[in-house]
VOGU-3710 file (C-alpha; in Angstrom, 3 decimals, decimal comma):
1> matlksyslc> 188,101/170,204/115,299  190,507/169,362/118,088  192,706/166,362/117,513  194,511/164,237/120,030  198,254/164,076/119,839  199,835/160,663/119,651  201,984/159,781/122,634  204,387/156,889/122,889  204,514/154,967/126,115  208,307/154,987/125,922
11> sprpnygdny> 210,670/157,559/124,456  212,769/156,347/121,515  216,248/155,450/122,670  218,759/158,150/121,639  221,563/156,983/119,363  224,735/157,332/121,421  226,787/155,192/119,072  229,354/152,763/120,358  229,870/154,740/123,560  226,315/154,102/124,834
21> krnakwrspr> 226,451/152,744/128,359  223,957/150,132/129,467  223,981/151,516/132,979  223,090/155,049/131,878  220,682/156,887/134,179  217,054/155,823/133,639  214,790/158,511/132,208  211,044/158,595/132,829  208,991/157,850/129,704  206,711/160,555/128,412
31> aavipnfhlp> 203,036/159,867/129,058  199,772/161,673/128,530  197,456/161,639/131,529  194,074/162,892/130,367  191,446/162,832/133,121  187,892/161,917/132,085  188,971/161,301/128,513  186,167/158,847/127,747  183,010/160,640/126,676  179,601/158,952/127,103
41> mrslesknrt> 178,730/156,741/124,142  175,191/157,966/123,629  172,710/158,971/120,956  170,925/162,302/121,083  168,182/161,289/118,671  164,919/162,401/120,270  163,147/159,127/119,548  165,863/157,329/121,503  165,912/159,664/124,509  163,728/159,900/127,580
51> saesikslkl> 163,907/162,627/130,181  164,427/161,886/133,841  161,190/163,799/134,487  159,174/161,249/132,516  160,662/158,464/134,637  159,937/160,352/137,867  156,216/160,321/137,055  155,927/156,510/136,951  153,987/155,051/139,868  153,755/151,319/139,164
61> itaiktpylp> 156,837/149,546/137,822  157,101/145,756/137,657  160,394/143,953/138,166  159,507/141,537/135,387  160,179/137,811/135,514  162,363/136,143/132,853  160,885/132,771/131,773  162,913/129,918/130,287  162,673/127,169/127,737  163,479/123,595/128,896
71> dgrfdleayd> 167,126/124,016/127,847  167,485/127,187/129,899  167,337/129,757/127,084  164,856/132,613/127,268  161,234/131,776/126,488  160,450/134,957/124,589  156,877/133,948/123,797  156,059/133,555/127,490  157,996/136,745/128,261  156,006/138,707/125,695
81> dlvnmqivdg> 152,755/137,419/127,183  153,877/138,492/130,649  154,750/142,002/129,485  151,512/142,314/127,537  149,537/141,370/130,653  151,345/144,098/132,568  150,466/146,676/129,925  146,808/145,642/129,791  146,480/146,023/133,566  148,010/149,497/133,658
91> vegvivggtt> 151,615/148,928/134,700  153,727/151,887/133,527  157,239/150,461/133,486  159,242/147,244/133,696  162,658/146,539/135,158  164,396/144,153/132,747  167,046/141,795/134,097  166,738/142,894/137,711  167,081/140,558/140,674  163,538/139,325/140,046
101> gegqlmswde> 164,331/138,860/136,357  167,528/137,005/137,306  169,950/139,372/135,656  172,556/137,917/137,994  172,227/134,610/136,105  172,531/136,160/132,636  175,484/136,809/130,439  175,737/140,451/129,357  174,864/139,355/125,819  171,605/137,854/127,095
111> himlightvn> 170,984/140,886/129,269  171,329/143,488/126,525  169,431/141,313/124,050  166,459/141,118/126,409  166,492/144,870/126,996  166,593/145,467/123,233  163,835/142,940/122,610  161,618/144,591/125,217  162,177/148,045/123,739  161,575/146,782/120,212
121> cfggsikvig> 158,305/145,058/121,081  156,868/147,210/123,856  158,833/150,458/124,114  155,955/152,501/122,752  153,548/151,203/125,412  155,624/150,920/128,572  158,863/152,380/129,930  161,765/149,952/129,746  164,270/150,300/132,577  167,332/148,121/132,166
131> ntgsnstrea> 169,203/146,810/135,165  172,702/147,574/133,921  174,320/147,953/137,324  177,371/146,042/138,470  179,883/145,976/141,297  182,460/146,774/138,619  182,281/150,386/137,440  183,798/149,353/134,119  181,077/146,755/133,538  178,339/149,138/134,669
141> ihateqgfav> 179,515/151,777/132,197  179,781/149,306/129,327  176,379/147,696/129,958  174,672/151,061/130,413  176,118/152,392/127,157  174,800/149,304/125,390  171,422/149,483/127,116  170,823/153,069/126,032  172,148/152,267/122,562  169,398/149,644/122,126
151> gmhaalhinp> 166,791/152,095/123,337  166,099/151,558/127,034  164,405/154,545/128,655  166,318/154,457/131,927  168,896/152,468/133,861  168,717/150,898/137,302  171,979/151,015/139,254  172,958/149,283/142,458  175,925/150,194/144,638  179,038/147,987/144,339
161> yygktslegm> 178,268/144,810/146,282  180,522/142,196/147,899  183,724/144,080/147,079  182,341/147,155/148,817  183,780/150,627/148,430  183,934/153,856/150,452  181,197/156,477/150,316  183,412/158,589/148,080  183,927/155,576/145,832  180,175/155,039/145,727
171> vshfesvlsm> 179,629/158,617/144,567  182,287/158,229/141,868  180,725/154,954/140,730  177,285/156,515/140,309  178,617/159,677/138,685  180,346/157,500/136,088  177,001/156,189/134,819  174,682/159,136/135,438  176,030/160,992/132,423  174,490/158,446/130,048
181> gptiiynvps> 170,794/158,840/130,703  167,942/158,735/133,245  168,950/156,621/136,236  167,244/155,066/139,249  169,542/154,247/142,156  168,691/151,006/143,961  169,366/150,637/147,691  168,952/147,102/149,052  171,501/146,498/151,835  170,152/143,012/152,520
191> rtgqdipprv> 171,597/141,949/149,165  174,586/144,280/148,724  175,831/144,233/152,308  176,161/148,030/152,279  173,633/150,813/152,717  173,570/153,800/150,377  173,244/156,580/152,961  171,379/159,850/152,320  174,701/161,676/152,094  175,483/159,822/148,859
201> ihtiagsanf> 172,019/160,342/147,366  172,023/164,071/148,132  175,454/164,377/146,522  174,365/162,863/143,200  170,791/164,201/143,206  171,893/167,350/141,387  172,496/165,412/138,177  169,925/166,108/135,477  169,745/162,349/134,854  169,024/161,390/138,460
211> agvkectgnd> 165,428/160,113/138,454  165,148/158,850/142,024  165,724/155,987/144,415  164,323/152,501/144,769  164,511/152,273/148,550  164,308/149,037/150,534  165,362/150,154/154,026  161,916/151,224/155,169  159,478/154,087/155,175  161,434/156,315/157,566
221> rveqytengi> 164,121/156,619/154,885  161,454/157,053/152,214  159,984/160,018/154,061  163,428/161,478/154,715  163,933/161,693/150,957  160,466/162,805/149,928  160,539/165,664/152,428  163,598/166,901/150,540  162,022/166,612/147,100  163,681/163,355/146,032
231> vvwsgnddec> 161,530/160,879/144,121  161,325/157,483/145,803  159,811/154,158/144,836  159,274/151,650/147,599  161,185/148,451/146,898  159,089/146,462/149,381  155,649/145,202/148,385  154,618/144,816/152,024  155,368/148,503/152,730  154,389/150,142/149,458
241> hdarwshgat> 150,806/151,088/150,399  151,919/153,064/153,429  154,979/154,388/151,582  152,716/155,778/148,858  149,903/157,197/150,950  151,566/158,095/154,250  155,238/158,778/153,478  155,219/160,525/150,107  156,587/157,793/147,843  155,811/158,178/144,156
251> gvisvasnlv> 154,992/154,485/143,865  156,501/151,014/143,938  158,876/148,816/141,980  157,003/145,609/142,576  157,435/141,848/142,486  153,811/141,084/143,362  152,582/142,959/140,279  153,934/140,092/138,165  151,049/138,075/139,619  148,308/140,628/140,365
261> pglmrelifg> 149,056/143,755/138,312  145,487/145,023/138,427  145,256/144,841/142,211  148,658/146,477/142,601  147,547/149,311/140,327  144,461/149,805/142,477  146,654/149,834/145,587  148,979/152,501/144,173  146,528/154,662/142,217  143,247/154,309/144,089
271> gknpslnakl> 143,939/156,158/147,334  144,339/154,732/150,814  142,927/151,244/150,903  143,933/149,351/154,047  141,384/146,646/153,247  143,006/145,782/149,908  146,454/146,052/151,462  145,451/143,538/154,135  143,972/141,259/151,475  147,264/141,170/149,592
281> mplikwlfhe> 149,510/140,761/152,619  149,303/136,922/152,881  150,279/136,629/149,207  153,200/139,026/149,651  154,352/137,176/152,758  154,187/133,916/150,798  156,178/135,416/147,906  159,100/136,279/150,160  159,105/133,175/152,345  162,315/132,255/150,507
291> pnpiglntal> 164,625/134,730/148,771  163,098/136,372/145,709  162,580/135,225/142,911  161,995/131,658/144,168  158,386/132,272/145,206  157,512/134,212/142,053  159,028/131,581/139,766  157,051/128,867/141,537  153,802/130,844/141,445  153,972/131,702/137,742
301> aqlgvvrpvf> 154,647/128,053/136,925  151,650/127,002/139,013  149,506/129,545/137,187  150,584/128,009/133,880  151,953/131,237/132,371  155,598/130,094/132,333  157,221/126,699/132,055  158,362/125,185/135,373  162,021/125,720/134,477  164,522/127,065/137,002
311> rlpyvplsla> 168,064/128,192/136,422  170,093/127,020/139,399  170,778/127,949/142,131  167,033/128,658/142,341  164,728/125,728/143,074  160,940/125,641/143,521  159,160/126,056/146,804  158,161/122,976/148,768  154,991/121,004/148,128  153,393/122,474/151,256
321> krvefvnlvn> 154,049/126,017/150,048  152,692/125,168/146,594  149,472/123,917/148,162  149,343/127,136/150,179  149,623/129,174/146,987  146,659/127,392/145,400  144,601/128,290/148,470  145,742/131,925/148,285  144,725/132,160/144,631  141,281/130,806/145,439
331> eigrenfvge> 140,867/133,206/148,361  141,939/136,310/146,426  140,190/135,181/143,236  141,748/133,511/140,210  140,444/136,328/138,027  142,830/138,759/139,738  145,914/136,786/138,721  147,697/136,732/135,377  146,866/134,000/132,903  143,716/132,007/132,384
341> kvvkvlnsed> 144,662/128,437/133,259  143,550/126,659/136,398  146,121/127,039/139,160  147,865/123,740/139,959  150,008/122,416/142,786  152,430/120,685/140,366  154,453/117,640/141,279  158,103/117,938/142,162  159,047/115,970/139,038  157,284/118,605/136,897
351> filidry> 160,065/121,094/137,572  163,207/121,260/135,439  166,393/122,492/137,067  169,113/123,764/134,732  172,744/124,026/135,815  174,268/124,707/132,368  172,656/127,045/129,889
//
């Protein structure tokens, strides 16, 4: 077995005795520069591994909501109910701690705990895809190692946001995490401020762990990928029907399926259905009236399946929009929505806003 030699950062000072001169010529310290020294921290146990091919086959994936207790901690009972409702209605995968699940408001401890909890409780019934991406490559690597260690089936990775990098840097960032397991790349320029162009995707697509792309720039880009054999999930609920049936997308990573998983399954599995797509469009438009997940959080609270607790900076939709949601539920049919309670408008004082948690 090969062993690593020990290297000192600085050479030991030679013993020149009393004649040693303080102004002697400086000598460069010896150093070992070992490129790519860090190997992936991963398990090869078959029960803890999923192939990229099994991820590529998923058609309906829900970006699952994270509910809270009144003090801002996770409400795991409500979360479990939400996931169970997804499974019952035929959803094949969940994104844990994504934008919709408010991973951006979680500590990494919370994040990895929730991924592990989801795998432990539901990993045999649904694919668990952990959002372990970050704008820091170091953090992305660390979180992804931990996510796979607790059993997630795949990782979701975004390009470095805010502190943007070059296209070459983007490729290096993704290559640093692809070695660990099946990976979906997420392109949402409206949030990151930087598009992931096809050049980058084609460069990393040769990796055995590359599962595909969650694409939010529109169906022209979707078709550009699918024509070249790259698996794509639409990241836009309002475009997913056409993406699936007219542009070759495998399916959708959906927000709306938190609310109407059965109808979203019909939309993605049942063939072209412009009538159903049109029926869902007012709800989808309502959901994204304000930045996601504000609409979803408000809707699930009104349906009585989560407590009306918001981690700031998110706040509930206005009274007028809450009244509009009640009307939408009645028009589409309460039986098509998750939960069994009567949908309510809720008063503004019913909502709890948490700034420290």
